[in-house]
Short mmCIF file of the C-alpha atoms (twelve columns), coordinates in Angstrom:
data_MODEL
# 
_entry.id   MODEL 
# 
loop_
_atom_site.group_PDB 
_atom_site.id 
_atom_site.type_symbol 
_atom_site.label_atom_id 
_atom_site.label_alt_id 
_atom_site.label_comp_id 
_atom_site.label_asym_id 
_atom_site.label_seq_id 
_atom_site.Cartn_x 
_atom_site.Cartn_y 
_atom_site.Cartn_z 
_atom_site.pdbx_PDB_model_num 
ATOM 1  C CA . MET A 1  39.488 19.070 -9.599  1 
ATOM 2  C CA . GLY A 2  36.964 17.413 -7.316  1 
ATOM 3  C CA . GLY A 3  39.273 16.912 -4.341  1 
ATOM 4  C CA . LEU A 4  39.530 13.145 -4.795  1 
ATOM 5  C CA . VAL A 5  42.799 11.865 -3.370  1 
ATOM 6  C CA . MET A 6  43.756 8.329  -4.350  1 
ATOM 7  C CA . ASP A 7  47.081 7.866  -2.542  1 
ATOM 8  C CA . SER A 8  45.632 5.486  0.047   1 
ATOM 9  C CA . TYR A 9  42.600 3.266  0.485   1 
ATOM 10 C CA . GLY A 10 41.259 5.518  3.232   1 
ATOM 11 C CA . SER A 11 41.347 8.666  1.144   1 
ATOM 12 C CA . LEU A 12 39.877 6.859  -1.886  1 
ATOM 13 C CA . ILE A 13 36.936 5.541  0.128   1 
ATOM 14 C CA . THR A 14 36.401 8.950  1.759   1 
ATOM 15 C CA . GLY A 15 35.930 10.510 -1.648  1 
ATOM 16 C CA . GLY A 16 35.966 14.123 -2.683  1 
ATOM 17 C CA . LYS A 17 33.639 16.988 -3.486  1 
ATOM 18 C CA . HIS A 18 31.221 14.636 -5.283  1 
ATOM 19 C CA . GLY A 19 31.071 12.075 -2.505  1 
ATOM 20 C CA . GLN A 20 32.249 8.490  -2.380  1 
ATOM 21 C CA . PRO A 21 33.560 7.344  -5.796  1 
ATOM 22 C CA . ILE A 22 33.019 3.650  -5.098  1 
ATOM 23 C CA . VAL A 23 29.776 1.816  -4.358  1 
ATOM 24 C CA . PRO A 24 30.884 -1.562 -2.943  1 
ATOM 25 C CA . HIS A 25 29.281 -4.481 -4.808  1 
ATOM 26 C CA . ASN A 26 28.148 -2.132 -7.614  1 
ATOM 27 C CA . ALA A 27 30.944 -1.284 -10.041 1 
ATOM 28 C CA . ASP A 28 28.585 0.038  -12.718 1 
ATOM 29 C CA . GLY A 29 27.047 2.428  -10.182 1 
ATOM 30 C CA . SER A 30 30.448 3.665  -9.011  1 
ATOM 31 C CA . ARG A 31 31.516 7.115  -10.149 1 
ATOM 32 C CA . LEU A 32 35.123 5.916  -10.467 1 
ATOM 33 C CA . ILE A 33 34.202 3.282  -13.066 1 
ATOM 34 C CA . GLN A 34 31.984 5.689  -14.971 1 
ATOM 35 C CA . MET A 35 34.900 8.119  -15.219 1 
ATOM 36 C CA . LEU A 36 37.401 5.398  -16.163 1 
ATOM 37 C CA . GLU A 37 35.084 4.206  -18.945 1 
ATOM 38 C CA . GLY A 38 34.473 7.766  -20.219 1 
ATOM 39 C CA . LYS A 39 30.751 7.690  -19.373 1 
ATOM 40 C CA . MET A 40 31.235 10.654 -17.017 1 
ATOM 41 C CA . GLN A 41 33.529 13.628 -17.471 1 
ATOM 42 C CA . PRO A 42 36.315 14.265 -16.897 1 
ATOM 43 C CA . GLN A 43 37.556 10.897 -18.065 1 
ATOM 44 C CA . MET A 44 40.173 9.357  -15.818 1 
ATOM 45 C CA . PRO A 45 43.061 9.269  -15.722 1 
ATOM 46 C CA . PHE A 46 42.967 12.988 -16.388 1 
ATOM 47 C CA . ASP A 47 45.392 14.231 -19.063 1 
ATOM 48 C CA . SER A 48 46.654 10.715 -19.731 1 
ATOM 49 C CA . ASP A 49 45.866 7.683  -21.860 1 
ATOM 50 C CA . PRO A 50 42.808 5.692  -20.738 1 
ATOM 51 C CA . LEU A 51 43.352 2.502  -18.778 1 
ATOM 52 C CA . SER A 52 43.180 -0.754 -20.692 1 
ATOM 53 C CA . ASP A 53 39.949 -2.742 -20.687 1 
ATOM 54 C CA . ALA A 54 41.757 -5.411 -18.655 1 
ATOM 55 C CA . ASP A 55 42.774 -2.897 -15.967 1 
ATOM 56 C CA . ILE A 56 39.238 -1.522 -15.766 1 
ATOM 57 C CA . ALA A 57 37.862 -5.077 -15.535 1 
ATOM 58 C CA . THR A 58 40.210 -5.750 -12.596 1 
ATOM 59 C CA . ILE A 59 39.006 -2.633 -10.763 1 
ATOM 60 C CA . LYS A 60 35.369 -3.541 -11.499 1 
ATOM 61 C CA . ALA A 61 35.902 -7.066 -10.130 1 
ATOM 62 C CA . TRP A 62 37.421 -5.602 -6.933  1 
ATOM 63 C CA . ILE A 63 34.472 -3.227 -6.474  1 
ATOM 64 C CA . ASN A 64 31.920 -5.972 -7.210  1 
ATOM 65 C CA . ALA A 65 33.673 -8.156 -4.614  1 
ATOM 66 C CA . GLY A 66 33.054 -5.455 -1.993  1 
ATOM 67 C CA . ALA A 67 36.035 -3.086 -2.491  1 
ATOM 68 C CA . ILE A 68 37.775 -4.494 0.565   1 
ATOM 69 C CA . GLY A 69 40.818 -2.509 1.633   1 
ATOM 70 C CA . PRO A 70 44.185 -3.638 2.889   1 
ATOM 71 C CA . PRO A 71 44.725 -4.776 6.468   1 
ATOM 72 C CA . ALA A 72 45.210 -1.835 8.821   1 
ATOM 73 C CA . ALA A 73 48.887 -2.719 9.366   1 
ATOM 74 C CA . ALA A 74 49.601 -2.508 5.639   1 
ATOM 75 C CA . GLU A 75 47.883 0.872  5.438   1 
ATOM 76 C CA . ALA A 76 49.813 2.166  8.466   1 
ATOM 77 C CA . ALA A 77 53.104 0.976  6.967   1 
ATOM 78 C CA . LYS A 78 52.708 3.600  4.213   1 
ATOM 79 C CA . LEU A 79 52.798 6.477  6.671   1 
ATOM 80 C CA . PRO A 80 55.958 8.611  6.576   1 
ATOM 81 C CA . VAL A 81 58.332 8.073  9.449   1 
ATOM 82 C CA . PRO A 82 59.842 11.289 10.823  1 
ATOM 83 C CA . MET A 83 63.612 11.515 11.161  1 
ATOM 84 C CA . ALA A 84 64.771 11.760 14.759  1 
ATOM 85 C CA . ALA A 85 68.293 12.866 15.558  1 
ATOM 86 C CA . PRO A 86 70.043 10.888 18.306  1 
# 
């Protein structure tokens, strides 16, 4: 709804229509956490059961630790590889 794409670290950090969903070192100030906890609508995950408290705590710990992404090589490894005929 807000254009937030979460299929890679880069797109997550870029954010959507409402800006960046993560404030590194500030989980409670991060829009993503507020939506996961139901403090902001729509609650995430949308049209699904809420995440467990343990899963939310893991995400909060990652954000509070700086929300560091994967090494660039790991991110690049997720890119689709086109088929090339011999």
